[in-house]
C-alpha positions as CSV (number, residue, x, y, z in Angstrom):
1,M,44.8,112.2,87.4
2,E,46.9,114.8,85.8
3,H,45.8,118.4,86.2
4,S,46.3,121.3,83.8
5,V,48.3,124.4,84.7
6,T,45.1,126.4,84.8
7,E,43.5,123.9,87.2
8,R,46.5,124.1,89.5
9,A,46.5,127.9,89.4
10,A,42.9,127.9,90.4
11,A,43.6,125.8,93.5
12,A,43.7,127.4,96.9
13,D,47.5,127.0,97.1
14,P,49.5,126.4,93.9
15,L,52.6,125.4,96.0
16,D,50.8,122.3,97.2
17,A,51.9,120.7,93.9
18,V,55.4,120.4,95.5
19,D,56.3,117.5,97.7
20,W,57.7,119.4,100.7
21,P,60.3,119.5,102.2
22,V,62.8,119.8,99.3
23,H,66.4,118.8,99.8
24,T,69.3,120.3,97.9
25,E,73.0,119.4,98.3
26,R,73.3,121.4,101.5
27,L,69.9,122.9,102.3
28,V,66.3,122.1,103.1
29,L,63.5,124.1,101.7
30,R,60.1,124.0,103.3
31,R,56.8,125.9,103.6
32,A,57.2,128.6,106.2
33,T,55.9,128.0,109.8
34,D,55.2,130.5,112.5
35,A,58.4,129.6,114.1
36,D,60.3,130.1,110.9
37,I,58.8,133.6,110.4
38,D,59.8,134.5,114.0
39,A,63.4,133.3,113.3
40,M,63.5,135.5,110.1
41,W,63.3,138.6,112.3
42,A,66.9,138.1,113.4
43,F,68.3,138.9,109.9
44,R,65.4,140.9,108.4
45,Q,65.9,143.7,111.0
46,L,69.6,144.1,110.0
47,P,70.3,147.4,108.2
48,E,72.2,145.7,105.3
49,V,69.1,143.5,104.7
50,K,66.4,146.1,105.3
51,M,68.1,148.3,102.7
52,W,66.9,146.1,99.9
53,I,63.8,144.2,100.9
54,G,60.3,145.5,99.9
55,G,58.9,145.8,103.3
56,A,60.8,146.3,106.6
57,P,58.6,146.8,109.6
58,D,60.4,148.4,112.6
59,T,58.9,146.0,115.2
60,F,58.8,142.3,115.7
61,E,55.0,142.4,115.7
62,G,54.9,144.3,112.4
63,H,57.3,141.8,110.9
64,R,55.2,138.9,112.1
65,E,52.0,140.4,110.7
66,R,53.6,141.2,107.3
67,M,55.3,137.8,106.8
68,R,52.3,135.8,107.9
69,G,50.3,137.7,105.3
70,K,52.8,136.5,102.7
71,R,52.8,132.9,103.9
72,A,51.1,131.5,100.7
73,T,54.3,132.4,98.7
74,L,56.9,132.0,101.5
75,V,59.5,129.2,101.6
76,T,62.0,128.8,104.3
77,I,65.7,128.2,103.6
78,V,67.1,125.9,106.3
79,L,70.7,124.8,106.9
80,P,70.8,121.5,108.7
81,G,73.4,121.0,111.4
82,A,74.9,118.3,113.5
83,D,72.7,116.2,115.8
84,G,69.6,117.2,113.9
85,D,69.7,120.9,114.8
86,E,69.0,123.4,112.1
87,R,69.2,127.1,111.3
88,V,66.8,129.3,109.4
89,I,69.2,131.2,107.1
90,G,66.9,132.8,104.6
91,E,63.6,132.8,102.7
92,L,62.3,132.4,99.2
93,M,59.2,133.9,97.6
94,I,57.6,131.8,94.9
95,A,54.5,133.8,93.8
96,V,52.6,131.9,91.0
97,G,50.7,134.3,88.8
98,D,49.2,134.9,85.4
99,G,51.0,135.7,82.2
100,W,49.8,138.7,80.2
101,A,47.4,137.8,77.5
102,Q,44.8,139.3,75.2
103,A,41.3,138.9,76.5
104,E,40.3,136.0,74.2
105,V,43.1,133.8,75.5
106,A,43.5,135.1,79.0
107,E,42.3,131.8,80.6
108,D,45.2,130.0,78.9
109,A,47.7,132.4,80.6
110,R,46.5,131.9,84.2
111,G,49.0,130.4,86.6
112,T,51.7,130.0,84.0
113,E,54.5,132.0,85.6
114,A,56.1,133.0,88.9
115,E,57.8,135.9,90.5
116,L,60.8,134.9,92.6
117,G,62.4,136.7,95.5
118,W,64.9,135.8,98.2
119,T,66.6,137.1,101.4
120,L,69.6,135.5,103.0
121,D,71.1,136.1,106.5
122,P,74.3,138.1,105.9
123,A,76.1,135.7,108.2
124,F,75.7,132.9,105.6
125,Q,76.4,134.9,102.5
126,G,79.4,134.1,100.4
127,H,79.0,130.3,100.5
128,G,76.7,129.8,97.5
129,Y,73.6,129.1,99.6
130,A,71.4,131.7,97.9
131,T,72.4,130.4,94.5
132,E,71.7,126.9,95.6
133,A,68.3,127.8,97.0
134,V,67.2,129.9,94.0
135,R,68.3,127.2,91.6
136,A,66.1,124.8,93.5
137,A,63.2,127.2,93.3
138,I,63.6,127.4,89.5
139,D,63.6,123.6,89.3
140,L,60.4,123.5,91.2
141,C,58.8,126.1,89.0
142,F,59.7,124.3,85.8
143,G,59.1,120.9,87.4
144,P,56.2,120.1,89.7
145,L,54.6,123.5,89.3
146,G,54.6,123.2,85.5
147,L,55.2,126.9,84.8
148,R,56.5,128.3,81.6
149,R,58.4,131.4,82.9
150,V,59.9,132.9,86.0
151,H,61.0,136.5,86.6
152,A,62.6,138.5,89.4
153,G,63.6,142.1,90.0
154,C,65.8,144.2,92.2
155,F,67.3,147.6,92.7
156,A,70.2,148.1,90.2
157,D,72.4,149.0,93.2
158,N,71.8,145.6,94.7
159,V,74.6,144.1,92.7
160,P,74.8,140.7,94.5
161,S,71.1,140.1,93.6
162,W,71.3,140.7,89.9
163,K,74.7,138.9,89.7
164,L,73.0,135.8,91.2
165,M,70.3,136.0,88.5
166,E,72.9,136.2,85.8
167,R,74.9,133.3,87.4
168,L,71.8,131.1,87.0
169,G,71.3,132.1,83.4
170,M,68.5,134.5,83.8
171,R,68.2,137.1,81.1
172,R,68.2,140.8,81.8
173,E,65.0,142.1,80.3
174,E,65.0,145.6,81.6
175,H,67.2,148.2,83.2
176,S,64.9,151.1,84.0
177,R,66.1,154.5,85.0
178,K,64.9,155.9,88.4
179,T,61.6,153.9,88.4
180,A,61.9,152.5,92.0
181,L,61.4,154.7,95.0
182,H,63.6,153.6,97.9
183,R,62.4,154.2,101.5
184,S,65.3,156.7,101.8
185,G,63.4,158.9,99.4
186,V,65.7,158.4,96.5
187,W,64.4,157.2,93.1
188,M,66.7,154.3,92.0
189,D,67.2,152.3,88.8
190,G,65.6,148.9,88.6
191,M,66.6,145.6,87.1
192,N,64.3,142.9,85.8
193,Y,65.3,139.4,84.7
194,G,63.4,136.5,83.2
195,L,63.8,132.9,82.3
196,L,61.8,130.5,80.2
197,A,61.3,126.8,80.9
198,E,62.9,125.8,77.6
199,E,66.0,127.9,78.4
200,W,66.4,126.1,81.7
201,R,66.0,122.5,80.5
202,G,69.0,120.6,79.1
203,E,71.7,118.0,80.1
204,P,73.0,118.5,83.7
205,E,76.4,119.5,82.5
206,D,74.9,122.3,80.4
207,R,72.9,123.7,83.2
208,P,73.9,126.9,85.0
């Protein structure tokens, strides 16, 4: 039986609509486990990563508590290796939510879009892994999740992040001036990008 977007959004876990794990050309994406969350501490505690992520606890216990609280939206990026070994090299956030709507049609906007986020171990940057993983996340949003729109944001100074979004064909919808307070105490510019399902669909050779 086919379920509507609204019915899926009302489910306990919208990401259950995906047949996990998901395999890309070089990576495996799966729902985060406790062991994955523990492994993420290795790169999440690095200064060059902590500089940009939304929450950066100073202790392993704080990290574990925060990330387990985000488990419903958390997807692990795994790089398979020889002899069946693997390495947790990053994470994705796929947070399904409601689109804005006037009160009379609010029900029709429930569970129709997702906010995306990502963090990659700096040791594995520069090889296209983040682009490959985020592309797969968008495919999931416009495929089995049946969403109509995705969006993502970052600090304007986080150039690699917004360049990745542009590389995947996401549209810059906002460049706001000094709207984001960094943990350093500095108010920084923000960037927000969006993408519609109809903008993503097309022949493979026409895809970003």
